PDB file of N, CA, C and O in Angstrom, chain B, residues numbered from 101:
ATOM      1  N   UNK B 101      21.629  55.508  57.093  1.00  0.00           N
ATOM      2  CA  UNK B 101      21.342  56.161  55.844  1.00  0.00           C
ATOM      3  C   UNK B 101      20.732  57.505  56.130  1.00  0.00           C
ATOM      4  O   UNK B 101      19.881  57.664  57.005  1.00  0.00           O
ATOM      5  N   UNK B 102      21.219  58.517  55.325  1.00  0.00           N
ATOM      6  CA  UNK B 102      20.770  59.914  55.554  1.00  0.00           C
ATOM      7  C   UNK B 102      19.572  60.203  54.691  1.00  0.00           C
ATOM      8  O   UNK B 102      19.375  59.642  53.613  1.00  0.00           O
ATOM      9  N   UNK B 103      18.779  61.113  55.226  1.00  0.00           N
ATOM     10  CA  UNK B 103      17.638  61.626  54.440  1.00  0.00           C
ATOM     11  C   UNK B 103      18.158  62.575  53.450  1.00  0.00           C
ATOM     12  O   UNK B 103      19.150  63.245  53.735  1.00  0.00           O
ATOM     13  N   UNK B 104      17.537  62.701  52.230  1.00  0.00           N
ATOM     14  CA  UNK B 104      18.020  63.572  51.185  1.00  0.00           C
ATOM     15  C   UNK B 104      18.012  65.042  51.595  1.00  0.00           C
ATOM     16  O   UNK B 104      18.865  65.824  51.175  1.00  0.00           O
ATOM     17  N   UNK B 105      16.987  65.417  52.463  1.00  0.00           N
ATOM     18  CA  UNK B 105      16.995  66.832  52.958  1.00  0.00           C
ATOM     19  C   UNK B 105      18.255  67.098  53.775  1.00  0.00           C
ATOM     20  O   UNK B 105      18.835  68.179  53.674  1.00  0.00           O
ATOM     21  N   UNK B 106      18.687  66.135  54.580  1.00  0.00           N
ATOM     22  CA  UNK B 106      19.874  66.367  55.409  1.00  0.00           C
ATOM     23  C   UNK B 106      21.103  66.476  54.520  1.00  0.00           C
ATOM     24  O   UNK B 106      22.003  67.262  54.812  1.00  0.00           O
ATOM     25  N   UNK B 107      21.157  65.730  53.478  1.00  0.00           N
ATOM     26  CA  UNK B 107      22.283  65.839  52.528  1.00  0.00           C
ATOM     27  C   UNK B 107      22.311  67.212  51.909  1.00  0.00           C
ATOM     28  O   UNK B 107      23.374  67.819  51.780  1.00  0.00           O
ATOM     29  N   UNK B 108      21.151  67.709  51.523  1.00  0.00           N
ATOM     30  CA  UNK B 108      21.080  69.029  50.902  1.00  0.00           C
ATOM     31  C   UNK B 108      21.479  70.138  51.876  1.00  0.00           C
ATOM     32  O   UNK B 108      22.166  71.086  51.497  1.00  0.00           O
ATOM     33  N   UNK B 109      21.039  70.012  53.145  1.00  0.00           N
ATOM     34  CA  UNK B 109      21.364  71.007  54.157  1.00  0.00           C
ATOM     35  C   UNK B 109      22.861  71.046  54.398  1.00  0.00           C
ATOM     36  O   UNK B 109      23.399  72.124  54.654  1.00  0.00           O
ATOM     37  N   UNK B 110      23.537  69.957  54.332  1.00  0.00           N
ATOM     38  CA  UNK B 110      24.967  69.874  54.616  1.00  0.00           C
ATOM     39  C   UNK B 110      25.872  70.119  53.403  1.00  0.00           C
ATOM     40  O   UNK B 110      27.083  70.287  53.544  1.00  0.00           O
ATOM     41  N   UNK B 111      25.287  70.138  52.251  1.00  0.00           N
ATOM     42  CA  UNK B 111      26.082  70.315  51.014  1.00  0.00           C
ATOM     43  C   UNK B 111      26.596  71.738  50.828  1.00  0.00           C
ATOM     44  O   UNK B 111      25.923  72.714  51.160  1.00  0.00           O
ATOM     45  N   UNK B 112      27.794  71.823  50.295  1.00  0.00           N
ATOM     46  CA  UNK B 112      28.337  73.195  49.967  1.00  0.00           C
ATOM     47  C   UNK B 112      27.820  73.681  48.609  1.00  0.00           C
ATOM     48  O   UNK B 112      27.829  74.876  48.316  1.00  0.00           O
ATOM     49  N   UNK B 113      27.377  72.738  47.799  1.00  0.00           N
ATOM     50  CA  UNK B 113      26.947  73.086  46.431  1.00  0.00           C
ATOM     51  C   UNK B 113      25.898  72.117  45.996  1.00  0.00           C
ATOM     52  O   UNK B 113      26.033  70.904  46.160  1.00  0.00           O
ATOM     53  N   UNK B 114      24.794  72.692  45.411  1.00  0.00           N
ATOM     54  CA  UNK B 114      23.744  71.847  44.782  1.00  0.00           C
ATOM     55  C   UNK B 114      23.692  72.206  43.350  1.00  0.00           C
ATOM     56  O   UNK B 114      23.817  73.381  43.004  1.00  0.00           O
ATOM     57  N   UNK B 115      23.503  71.195  42.454  1.00  0.00           N
ATOM     58  CA  UNK B 115      23.335  71.448  41.044  1.00  0.00           C
ATOM     59  C   UNK B 115      22.110  70.642  40.617  1.00  0.00           C
ATOM     60  O   UNK B 115      21.959  69.477  40.985  1.00  0.00           O
ATOM     61  N   UNK B 116      21.250  71.273  39.846  1.00  0.00           N
ATOM     62  CA  UNK B 116      20.041  70.682  39.318  1.00  0.00           C
ATOM     63  C   UNK B 116      20.147  70.692  37.766  1.00  0.00           C
ATOM     64  O   UNK B 116      20.463  71.735  37.192  1.00  0.00           O
ATOM     65  N   UNK B 117      19.907  69.626  37.122  1.00  0.00           N
ATOM     66  CA  UNK B 117      19.934  69.519  35.681  1.00  0.00           C
ATOM     67  C   UNK B 117      18.506  69.499  35.183  1.00  0.00           C
ATOM     68  O   UNK B 117      17.723  68.646  35.601  1.00  0.00           O
ATOM     69  N   UNK B 118      18.138  70.430  34.286  1.00  0.00           N
ATOM     70  CA  UNK B 118      16.746  70.526  33.769  1.00  0.00           C
ATOM     71  C   UNK B 118      16.798  70.513  32.277  1.00  0.00           C
ATOM     72  O   UNK B 118      17.442  71.372  31.673  1.00  0.00           O
ATOM     73  N   UNK B 119      16.130  69.549  31.650  1.00  0.00           N
ATOM     74  CA  UNK B 119      15.974  69.499  30.218  1.00  0.00           C
ATOM     75  C   UNK B 119      14.461  69.603  29.912  1.00  0.00           C
ATOM     76  O   UNK B 119      13.688  68.660  30.080  1.00  0.00           O
ATOM     77  N   UNK B 120      14.103  70.802  29.457  1.00  0.00           N
ATOM     78  CA  UNK B 120      12.687  71.103  29.174  1.00  0.00           C
ATOM     79  C   UNK B 120      12.121  70.120  28.143  1.00  0.00           C
ATOM     80  O   UNK B 120      10.977  69.683  28.266  1.00  0.00           O
ATOM     81  N   UNK B 121      12.931  69.767  27.114  1.00  0.00           N
ATOM     82  CA  UNK B 121      12.390  68.921  26.054  1.00  0.00           C
ATOM     83  C   UNK B 121      12.187  67.497  26.520  1.00  0.00           C
ATOM     84  O   UNK B 121      11.534  66.731  25.811  1.00  0.00           O
ATOM     85  N   UNK B 122      12.701  67.096  27.657  1.00  0.00           N
ATOM     86  CA  UNK B 122      12.439  65.771  28.236  1.00  0.00           C
ATOM     87  C   UNK B 122      11.023  65.694  28.810  1.00  0.00           C
ATOM     88  O   UNK B 122      10.470  64.602  28.941  1.00  0.00           O
ATOM     89  N   UNK B 123      10.429  66.845  29.154  1.00  0.00           N
ATOM     90  CA  UNK B 123       9.098  66.896  29.772  1.00  0.00           C
ATOM     91  C   UNK B 123       8.022  67.418  28.788  1.00  0.00           C
ATOM     92  O   UNK B 123       6.868  66.992  28.823  1.00  0.00           O
ATOM     93  N   UNK B 124       8.434  68.338  27.928  1.00  0.00           N
ATOM     94  CA  UNK B 124       7.488  68.929  26.984  1.00  0.00           C
ATOM     95  C   UNK B 124       7.972  68.619  25.550  1.00  0.00           C
ATOM     96  O   UNK B 124       8.940  69.220  25.085  1.00  0.00           O
ATOM     97  N   UNK B 125       7.327  67.722  24.880  1.00  0.00           N
ATOM     98  CA  UNK B 125       7.765  67.237  23.562  1.00  0.00           C
ATOM     99  C   UNK B 125       7.736  68.362  22.488  1.00  0.00           C
ATOM    100  O   UNK B 125       8.477  68.283  21.508  1.00  0.00           O
ATOM    101  N   UNK B 126       6.900  69.393  22.660  1.00  0.00           N
ATOM    102  CA  UNK B 126       6.815  70.491  21.710  1.00  0.00           C
ATOM    103  C   UNK B 126       7.641  71.705  22.125  1.00  0.00           C
ATOM    104  O   UNK B 126       7.397  72.817  21.656  1.00  0.00           O
ATOM    105  N   UNK B 127       8.621  71.489  23.008  1.00  0.00           N
ATOM    106  CA  UNK B 127       9.417  72.583  23.538  1.00  0.00           C
ATOM    107  C   UNK B 127      10.256  73.203  22.427  1.00  0.00           C
ATOM    108  O   UNK B 127      10.760  72.474  21.573  1.00  0.00           O
ATOM    109  N   UNK B 128      10.419  74.507  22.408  1.00  0.00           N
ATOM    110  CA  UNK B 128      11.286  75.194  21.416  1.00  0.00           C
ATOM    111  C   UNK B 128      12.790  75.039  21.859  1.00  0.00           C
ATOM    112  O   UNK B 128      13.694  75.432  21.122  1.00  0.00           O
ATOM    113  N   UNK B 129      13.018  74.489  23.013  1.00  0.00           N
ATOM    114  CA  UNK B 129      14.391  74.374  23.501  1.00  0.00           C
ATOM    115  C   UNK B 129      14.994  72.984  23.320  1.00  0.00           C
ATOM    116  O   UNK B 129      15.737  72.505  24.177  1.00  0.00           O
ATOM    117  N   UNK B 130      14.673  72.354  22.219  1.00  0.00           N
ATOM    118  CA  UNK B 130      15.201  71.012  21.950  1.00  0.00           C
ATOM    119  C   UNK B 130      16.737  71.056  21.888  1.00  0.00           C
ATOM    120  O   UNK B 130      17.308  71.935  21.243  1.00  0.00           O
ATOM    121  N   UNK B 131      17.389  70.121  22.551  1.00  0.00           N
ATOM    122  CA  UNK B 131      18.825  70.099  22.544  1.00  0.00           C
ATOM    123  C   UNK B 131      19.487  71.017  23.557  1.00  0.00           C
ATOM    124  O   UNK B 131      20.714  71.124  23.576  1.00  0.00           O
ATOM    125  N   UNK B 132      18.726  71.663  24.375  1.00  0.00           N
ATOM    126  CA  UNK B 132      19.290  72.537  25.435  1.00  0.00           C
ATOM    127  C   UNK B 132      19.032  71.972  26.802  1.00  0.00           C
ATOM    128  O   UNK B 132      18.066  71.242  27.024  1.00  0.00           O
ATOM    129  N   UNK B 133      19.915  72.321  27.724  1.00  0.00           N
ATOM    130  CA  UNK B 133      19.719  71.894  29.125  1.00  0.00           C
ATOM    131  C   UNK B 133      20.216  73.038  30.013  1.00  0.00           C
ATOM    132  O   UNK B 133      21.168  73.740  29.674  1.00  0.00           O
ATOM    133  N   UNK B 134      19.564  73.204  31.129  1.00  0.00           N
ATOM    134  CA  UNK B 134      19.951  74.185  32.134  1.00  0.00           C
ATOM    135  C   UNK B 134      20.649  73.490  33.280  1.00  0.00           C
ATOM    136  O   UNK B 134      20.130  72.506  33.808  1.00  0.00           O
ATOM    137  N   UNK B 135      21.802  73.972  33.675  1.00  0.00           N
ATOM    138  CA  UNK B 135      22.482  73.539  34.874  1.00  0.00           C
ATOM    139  C   UNK B 135      22.154  74.651  35.895  1.00  0.00           C
ATOM    140  O   UNK B 135      22.647  75.773  35.776  1.00  0.00           O
ATOM    141  N   UNK B 136      21.352  74.338  36.855  1.00  0.00           N
ATOM    142  CA  UNK B 136      20.881  75.306  37.828  1.00  0.00           C
ATOM    143  C   UNK B 136      21.667  75.089  39.134  1.00  0.00           C
ATOM    144  O   UNK B 136      21.691  73.984  39.675  1.00  0.00           O
ATOM    145  N   UNK B 137      22.307  76.162  39.630  1.00  0.00           N
ATOM    146  CA  UNK B 137      22.997  76.109  40.913  1.00  0.00           C
ATOM    147  C   UNK B 137      22.190  76.910  41.934  1.00  0.00           C
ATOM    148  O   UNK B 137      22.451  78.096  42.133  1.00  0.00           O
ATOM    149  N   UNK B 138      21.226  76.281  42.571  1.00  0.00           N
ATOM    150  CA  UNK B 138      20.360  77.021  43.521  1.00  0.00           C
ATOM    151  C   UNK B 138      21.021  77.307  44.871  1.00  0.00           C
ATOM    152  O   UNK B 138      20.540  78.145  45.633  1.00  0.00           O
ATOM    153  N   UNK B 139      22.142  76.598  45.171  1.00  0.00           N
ATOM    154  CA  UNK B 139      22.830  76.844  46.441  1.00  0.00           C
ATOM    155  C   UNK B 139      24.298  76.687  46.230  1.00  0.00           C
ATOM    156  O   UNK B 139      24.756  75.686  45.680  1.00  0.00           O
ATOM    157  N   UNK B 140      25.051  77.686  46.672  1.00  0.00           N
ATOM    158  CA  UNK B 140      26.509  77.669  46.667  1.00  0.00           C
ATOM    159  C   UNK B 140      26.941  78.361  47.932  1.00  0.00           C
ATOM    160  O   UNK B 140      26.775  79.575  48.053  1.00  0.00           O
ATOM    161  N   UNK B 141      27.502  77.616  48.897  1.00  0.00           N
ATOM    162  CA  UNK B 141      27.776  78.178  50.186  1.00  0.00           C
ATOM    163  C   UNK B 141      28.774  79.336  50.125  1.00  0.00           C
ATOM    164  O   UNK B 141      28.685  80.278  50.912  1.00  0.00           O
ATOM    165  N   UNK B 142      29.715  79.262  49.196  1.00  0.00           N
ATOM    166  CA  UNK B 142      30.836  80.244  49.174  1.00  0.00           C
ATOM    167  C   UNK B 142      30.794  81.208  47.994  1.00  0.00           C
ATOM    168  O   UNK B 142      31.692  82.037  47.850  1.00  0.00           O
ATOM    169  N   UNK B 143      29.774  81.117  47.152  1.00  0.00           N
ATOM    170  CA  UNK B 143      29.737  82.012  45.997  1.00  0.00           C
ATOM    171  C   UNK B 143      28.279  82.221  45.628  1.00  0.00           C
ATOM    172  O   UNK B 143      27.372  81.746  46.312  1.00  0.00           O
ATOM    173  N   UNK B 144      28.069  82.953  44.514  1.00  0.00           N
ATOM    174  CA  UNK B 144      26.712  83.276  44.061  1.00  0.00           C
ATOM    175  C   UNK B 144      26.094  82.063  43.305  1.00  0.00           C
ATOM    176  O   UNK B 144      26.805  81.140  42.909  1.00  0.00           O
ATOM    177  N   UNK B 145      24.799  82.092  43.125  1.00  0.00           N
ATOM    178  CA  UNK B 145      24.062  81.081  42.432  1.00  0.00           C
ATOM    179  C   UNK B 145      23.935  81.467  40.968  1.00  0.00           C
ATOM    180  O   UNK B 145      24.126  82.630  40.613  1.00  0.00           O
ATOM    181  N   UNK B 146      23.614  80.502  40.115  1.00  0.00           N
ATOM    182  CA  UNK B 146      23.530  80.843  38.693  1.00  0.00           C
ATOM    183  C   UNK B 146      22.729  79.739  37.959  1.00  0.00           C
ATOM    184  O   UNK B 146      22.456  78.662  38.488  1.00  0.00           O
ATOM    185  N   UNK B 147      22.376  80.086  36.710  1.00  0.00           N
ATOM    186  CA  UNK B 147      21.789  79.137  35.803  1.00  0.00           C
ATOM    187  C   UNK B 147      22.589  79.194  34.463  1.00  0.00           C
ATOM    188  O   UNK B 147      22.688  80.250  33.838  1.00  0.00           O
ATOM    189  N   UNK B 148      23.136  78.069  34.056  1.00  0.00           N
ATOM    190  CA  UNK B 148      23.925  77.990  32.860  1.00  0.00           C
ATOM    191  C   UNK B 148      23.179  77.185  31.818  1.00  0.00           C
ATOM    192  O   UNK B 148      22.727  76.077  32.109  1.00  0.00           O
ATOM    193  N   UNK B 149      23.035  77.714  30.598  1.00  0.00           N
ATOM    194  CA  UNK B 149      22.435  76.968  29.527  1.00  0.00           C
ATOM    195  C   UNK B 149      23.483  76.254  28.710  1.00  0.00           C
ATOM    196  O   UNK B 149      24.464  76.862  28.281  1.00  0.00           O
ATOM    197  N   UNK B 150      23.287  74.982  28.492  1.00  0.00           N
ATOM    198  CA  UNK B 150      24.246  74.181  27.762  1.00  0.00           C
ATOM    199  C   UNK B 150      23.530  73.466  26.616  1.00  0.00           C
ATOM    200  O   UNK B 150      22.303  73.368  26.595  1.00  0.00           O
ATOM    201  N   UNK B 151      24.307  72.982  25.685  1.00  0.00           N
ATOM    202  CA  UNK B 151      23.790  72.135  24.615  1.00  0.00           C
ATOM    203  C   UNK B 151      23.875  70.722  25.043  1.00  0.00           C
ATOM    204  O   UNK B 151      24.922  70.275  25.513  1.00  0.00           O
ATOM    205  N   UNK B 152      22.772  69.976  24.892  1.00  0.00           N
ATOM    206  CA  UNK B 152      22.733  68.585  25.261  1.00  0.00           C
ATOM    207  C   UNK B 152      22.991  67.718  23.995  1.00  0.00           C
ATOM    208  O   UNK B 152      22.220  67.733  23.035  1.00  0.00           O
ATOM    209  N   UNK B 153      24.098  66.974  24.048  1.00  0.00           N
ATOM    210  CA  UNK B 153      24.404  66.057  22.937  1.00  0.00           C
ATOM    211  C   UNK B 153      24.048  64.688  23.334  1.00  0.00           C
ATOM    212  O   UNK B 153      24.872  63.930  23.846  1.00  0.00           O
ATOM    213  N   UNK B 154      22.740  64.342  23.084  1.00  0.00           N
ATOM    214  CA  UNK B 154      22.227  63.048  23.576  1.00  0.00           C
ATOM    215  C   UNK B 154      22.941  61.820  23.024  1.00  0.00           C
ATOM    216  O   UNK B 154      23.075  60.803  23.705  1.00  0.00           O
ATOM    217  N   UNK B 155      23.403  61.933  21.757  1.00  0.00           N
ATOM    218  CA  UNK B 155      24.071  60.720  21.217  1.00  0.00           C
ATOM    219  C   UNK B 155      25.385  60.384  21.927  1.00  0.00           C
ATOM    220  O   UNK B 155      25.867  59.254  21.850  1.00  0.00           O
ATOM    221  N   UNK B 156      25.943  61.348  22.601  1.00  0.00           N
ATOM    222  CA  UNK B 156      27.152  61.162  23.327  1.00  0.00           C
ATOM    223  C   UNK B 156      26.933  61.173  24.855  1.00  0.00           C
ATOM    224  O   UNK B 156      27.840  60.823  25.610  1.00  0.00           O
ATOM    225  N   UNK B 157      25.758  61.566  25.298  1.00  0.00           N
ATOM    226  CA  UNK B 157      25.464  61.655  26.674  1.00  0.00           C
ATOM    227  C   UNK B 157      26.273  62.742  27.403  1.00  0.00           C
ATOM    228  O   UNK B 157      26.747  62.532  28.520  1.00  0.00           O
ATOM    229  N   UNK B 158      26.421  63.893  26.759  1.00  0.00           N
ATOM    230  CA  UNK B 158      27.196  64.954  27.385  1.00  0.00           C
ATOM    231  C   UNK B 158      26.530  66.278  27.096  1.00  0.00           C
ATOM    232  O   UNK B 158      25.624  66.395  26.270  1.00  0.00           O
ATOM    233  N   UNK B 159      27.052  67.328  27.857  1.00  0.00           N
ATOM    234  CA  UNK B 159      26.563  68.637  27.801  1.00  0.00           C
ATOM    235  C   UNK B 159      27.753  69.550  27.487  1.00  0.00           C
ATOM    236  O   UNK B 159      28.820  69.387  28.078  1.00  0.00           O
ATOM    237  N   UNK B 160      27.586  70.502  26.572  1.00  0.00           N
ATOM    238  CA  UNK B 160      28.692  71.343  26.149  1.00  0.00           C
ATOM    239  C   UNK B 160      28.279  72.815  26.236  1.00  0.00           C
ATOM    240  O   UNK B 160      27.093  73.145  26.232  1.00  0.00           O
ATOM    241  N   UNK B 161      29.276  73.681  26.316  1.00  0.00           N
ATOM    242  CA  UNK B 161      29.112  75.164  26.352  1.00  0.00           C
ATOM    243  C   UNK B 161      28.449  75.607  25.033  1.00  0.00           C
ATOM    244  O   UNK B 161      28.836  75.160  23.954  1.00  0.00           O
ATOM    245  N   UNK B 162      27.468  76.473  25.139  1.00  0.00           N
ATOM    246  CA  UNK B 162      26.817  77.001  23.973  1.00  0.00           C
ATOM    247  C   UNK B 162      27.387  78.333  23.542  1.00  0.00           C
ATOM    248  O   UNK B 162      26.929  78.893  22.546  1.00  0.00           O
ATOM    249  N   UNK B 163      28.370  78.864  24.253  1.00  0.00           N
ATOM    250  CA  UNK B 163      28.955  80.158  23.925  1.00  0.00           C
ATOM    251  C   UNK B 163      29.723  80.084  22.592  1.00  0.00           C
ATOM    252  O   UNK B 163      30.388  79.091  22.297  1.00  0.00           O
ATOM    253  N   UNK B 164      29.618  81.114  21.831  1.00  0.00           N
ATOM    254  CA  UNK B 164      30.296  81.196  20.562  1.00  0.00           C
ATOM    255  C   UNK B 164      31.496  82.091  20.675  1.00  0.00           C
ATOM    256  O   UNK B 164      31.455  83.111  21.361  1.00  0.00           O
ATOM    257  N   UNK B 165      32.575  81.717  20.004  1.00  0.00           N
ATOM    258  CA  UNK B 165      33.844  82.524  20.058  1.00  0.00           C
ATOM    259  C   UNK B 165      33.729  83.711  19.140  1.00  0.00           C
ATOM    260  O   UNK B 165      34.665  84.504  19.036  1.00  0.00           O
TER     261      UNK B 165
END
């Protein structure tokens, strides 16, 4: 069995999901989630804000057309 640090070191891409309202009940960001890409071996890193649809258990793009 591998240590989680070894997995992270060998990964080409890491993605972290952060929902502020899951930790802070008075958060102004209710229904939002950040997909944080802190490591991407072949491209740049980024943070993407998405809408969290809890009743469906999914995350969707918040961009407006």
